[in-house]
N, C-alpha and C positions, 0 to 999 in steps of 0.2 A: 124171592126173599130180598134180593138186592134192590129190586124195584120198589118193594114195600118200604125198605129203609130209606129210600130216596124220595118217597111220596109220589112215585110215578103212576100214571093212569093207563099208559099204553107203552108197548115195547115193539119195535120193528126189527125183524130178523131177516137178513138177506139170504137168498138161497146159497150163496157162497161165503157166508160169514165165518165158517170154519176154515176157509182158505183166504180170508180177507186180505192178508198182506200180499200174497202172490197175485191175487186177482186185481188188487189196487195198483200194484206195480205194472201189471200188464195193460191197465187202462190209463195210466198216468201220461201226462203230456211230456213231450220232449222238451228239455230245458237247456239253456246255455246262458252263461254270464261272463262278463269281462269287467275288470276294474283296473284303475290306475291312480297313483298318488297325485295330489295336486298341491296341497299345503298353501292355500290362499284364504284370505278372510271371507267369511260368509257375508258379502256386501255387494251392492250393485256394481261397483267397479270390477268385481270378479265375474260378473255374469257372462261376458264374452268368452272368457277362458273355460268356464263351466260348460256352456252350451257347445263350444267347439269340441271339447273332450267327450261330451255325451254323444255328439254326432259321429265321432270317430269310433267310439266303442260300440255304438249301435250298428255301424256298418260291419264290424267284426262279428257281432252276434248274429246278424242276418245271414252273413256268409256261412257261418258254422252250421246254422239250422238249415240253410239251403243245401249244404252238402249231405244232409240227412233226409233230403227229399221234401222239405217243407217250404212252400212258396211264401214269399214275403207277405202277400195279402192274407195268408192263413195263419199269421202269427201276430203276437202282441209283444211290445217291449215296454219296460218300465225303468226310468232312471232313478237311482238312489244315491243320495249324498251321505257319506259317513262323516259325521260332524262331532267336534269336541271343543271344549274350552281350551284356549291357548295355555300351555304349561301343564296340561293334564294328559293322561295316556289312555283314556276310555272314550272311544268314538262310538256314537249312537247312530243307527241308520235312520234317515229321514227320506220319505217319499218326495220326489221332485217332479212328478208328472204334471202338476199344476204350473210349474215354472215360476213360482213366486218366491223371491228371496225373503220377503217379510213373513210369509206363511211357513217357509222352511225354518226360519228362526223361532217362530212361535211353537211349531211342532217339536223342535229340538228341546226348547225349554220345558215343554210339557213332559217329554220323555225323560229329561234329566231330573225333573222334580219327582216323577213317579219312581225312578230308580234310586236316587240319592236323597230325596226329601227336601232339596233346596235348589235355588239357581243363583248365579253370580250376577251382581248388578252391573259391573263395569268391565268384567274380564272379556276380552275379544273372543269371538267364536270363529273357529277355523274349519274349513273343509279339508279333511285329511285325505279322503279318497272319493273318487267318483266311480260309480258302478252302473252298468246297464244289464238288466235281466230280460231274457226273451224266452217265450214259449209258444207252442202252437195253441191256437184258439181252443177254448173249452168245447168239448163235445158232449152231447146229450147221451147219457149212459142208461140203457134200458135192459133189464134182465129178460131172458127168454121165457115164454110162457109154456108150461108143460102141456102135452096133448091131453085133452079131456078123456077121462075114463071112469067118471062117476056121475051120479045124478046131482045137478046143481041145486043148491038150496037145501040139501038134506045132510044131516049130520051122519057121517058114515059110522059103521059099527067097528069096534076095535078088533084087531086080529087075535089078541090075547089079553091077559090081565097080569099085572105084576104088583107086588106090594112095595110101596115107597114110604120112606120116613121123612116127614116134613112137619114143621110147626109143632114139634114135640110129640107127635104120635104117628102111627102107621095108617096108611090109606091104601085102598084098592085103586090102582090106576090102569086105565085102558091103554093099550099099546097100539099105535097107528104107524103104518108104513108110509113114508112120505110119497112114494110113487103112487099110492092109492088115493091121494088127496088131490083135488082140483080146485081152481078158483071158485070162490063162494062157499066152499065147505067150511064148517065150523067144528071145533073140538072143545068140549067143556072139560075143565080141570076137576080132579087131578088126572093127568094123562101124560104119556110119553110119546113123542113124535120122533121116530127113528129115521135119520137121513144117512146117506152114504158117508158124509164127512163129519157128522155131529149128531147129538141127541138133544132135543128140545124138551124141557120139563115145563109142563103147564100146571101151575100151582092151584090148589083149591081156591075158589073165588075168582078165577081168571078164565077167559075163553080165547082160544086161538082161532083166527080167521085166515083163510087163504085169499090173497088179493089177486087182481087180474094180472099182475106182473109176477105172480108166483112167489111173492113174499109172504112171510108169516107175521101177522100182527096179533099180539097178545094184549087183550084189554081186560081191565078189572071189571068184574060183574057184581061184586059185593063191596059195600062201603067198608073201608078199613077202620077198625076200631081205634079210637083216639088213645094215644099213650097217656097214662096217668102222670101227672106232674110229680116231680120228686119232692119229698117232704124235707124237713130240717133235721130229722133223726139221723144219727150216725149210721152209715151203711158202708161197710168195708169194701164191697164190690164197686159201688159208685164212687167211693173215695179214690180207688185205684184208677177208675176210668177217667175221672177229672184230673187226677195227678198226671197221667200220661198225656191228656189233652193239653194242659197248660205247659208241660215240659216240651211237647212238640213245638209249641209256639216259640219258646226260647231257643230250641234247636234251629228252627227256621230263621230266627234272627241271626244266629251265628253263621248260617249258610249265606245269607244276604250280606252280612258284614264281610265275610271272606271274599265274596265275589266282587264287591264294590270297593275294596280297600286298595290303596296305593302301596302301602308299606309291606315289605317282605316279612316283617315281624308278624303281621296279621295274616297276610295272604298265604304265606308258606310255613312260617313257624307256628302259626295258630295260637299265638300268645294273646288270647282274648277270652272273655266270658260274657254271657248274656243271661238276663233274668227278667222276670215279670213280678211286679209288686202291686199291692192293692192301693186304693186311693190315699191311704194313710202312710204308705211307705213300707208296709210289712211284706216280707218275702212270700210270694205265692208259689213260684216254681222257678227252678234254674236248670239250664242245660248242663250236661256233664263236661264242663270245660275246666278251667283252672281253679282248684279249690282255694288258693291263696287270694284270688280276686273276690270270690263269692262271700267269704266270711264277714266282710265289713261293708259290702255294697249297700245294704239296707240303710246304714248310717248316712251314706252319701245322698240317698234318695230323701230320707227324712230331713236332711239339712236343706236341700233345695225347697222342699215343701214349707219348712219353717221360715226360711229367709225370703220367700217370694209370695207369701200368702196374700191373696187378693190381686196379684199382679202376674198371673200366669194365663197365657192366651193360646189358642190353637196355633200351631206352627212354631211355638217356642221350644228351644232345646238348650239345656244347661250343661256345662262342663266343669269338672273339679277333680283335683288330685291332692287336695290338702290333707295331710295325715291327721290333722285335728278334726276332720269331718268325714272320717270313714275311708280316707285314701290309704294306699299302701306306700310303695316308693313313688317318687314323682314321675318317672316315665309312664306309669300306669294311670292314664287319664280316663275318667268315667264320664260317659255321656248319658244324660237323663232326659227322657222325653215323656211329656204327659199325653195320654190318649183320651180324647173327649168322646162324648156321645154324639149321635147323629145330628143333634141340634147345635153342636159345638158350644154348649153352655155349661156342661158339668164334666169334671174329670172322673173317668171310670176307673182307670188304673194307670200305672206307670211302667214304662219299658226302660231298661238301663243296660248299657254295655260298657265294659272296661277293657282297654287294649293297651299293650306296651308300645311306646313310641321310641324311636331310635335315640333321640336327643331332645331334651327340653332345657338346655343350658346347663349352668353349673361350672365348677372349676375344671372338670375333666370331661372329655367326650363320652357320650353314653349316659351322663347324668347319674352315675352310681359310684362316685368316689368314696373310699373309706376314710378319707382324710378330712371330710367336711366337719366343721364345728358349728355351723348355722344352717338353717334350711335354705337360705339364699345360695349358699355354696353348693348345694345339691342341684339346684335348678330353679326354673320359673314356677311360681305357685299359682295354680288355678283354684280359686275359691268362689264358687257360685257365679261363674262367668256365663252370661247369656250368649251362647255362641251363634244361635239362630233366633232372630227376633221376628215372630209372626211370619215365618217362611223366608225371611231374608238372611242370608249368610253374612255375618259381620266380619268379613275378611280383613278389612283395614284395622278394626279394633283388635282382632286376634293377632295380627302382625305386630301391632303396637305392644300388646301384652308380652309377646315373645321376645321383643327386641329392647324394650325400655326396662332394663334390668341390669344390675351390676355384673351378672354373668349370663348374657343373653343366649338364646338358642343359636346354634351354629348354622342351621339351614332352615330358617322359618318358612 
């Protein structure tokens, strides 16, 4: 049934699939790694230091694996650079087997864009740590073939019959003992194949085959009926299904935000909220985050749509905290991102997240003074600020916004 849901046509079952973790550990390669801090720019002038450190670490890895009986010619090593932008604390691993500084920089920028959604134009890139990983060369793994004890090419008879319930009704299923099956035997579903460590269920419309390596391959023999498309009539069951589907997207947005954040307010206090909106800015679903954030977030999305109509491009991201346009207090900054179709020509929906920042200026640290008489005394106002322009993070413009203010941010 899982294979049906995934649209699969064949399933391979290893003889030890019921013990796969233990079996895999037993067959896994011996592994060793060493790493050491460097803190030098990712540039050609640092190549000598990088290569010298790689050579030293490789010698240590080879020595450790040698102590475990693995000859140097029987192992492979891989140098890895842990790279980050200067001034940040998230280092990303970059393969350095090719030995190219230019390629390492390109790979890092691609990884940074994939995780954070943008790259810096001018911020220096630093090699934080150099690592070398070593393992014995991969071995070909083949399962043992059981001794033949049946006629090849013949579908054996079941040892007994049992009723099973599947696809909404009862079926009579033949029961087969795994030890009585040999390579080239087939078993048509519905059937049960009993093994010492597991039981294989062969659904109706599927056929199991025993391969020469004693694996079981289950193949579809009947074409799966196409599922009917959903209509537009109200259906409480499907409404709940899609509600949970969209909510899970917002929840995963929150997980990503927490994992990639620098701020303790977001990473540890979890003072943030995420939601998904349709192309017009109406709320589709939100994660169960902070209720005070979610009540007015749709107004912030609608403001971005209204003020930037005709000037929204793939890779654009907008920020605002203005209380006049859906904001709460000024430390809660909302980031609004359009999501385009595959052709990058039409906005399908919007994703938005709102997080509490430690300080955005104002007359008091924390930007929450009860003595403010104007919004400027509370802090810096973000009102439809394009923080990322077509994939380029506008760091200088953001710093100007945070500092060019009567009461600027204390640590921009």
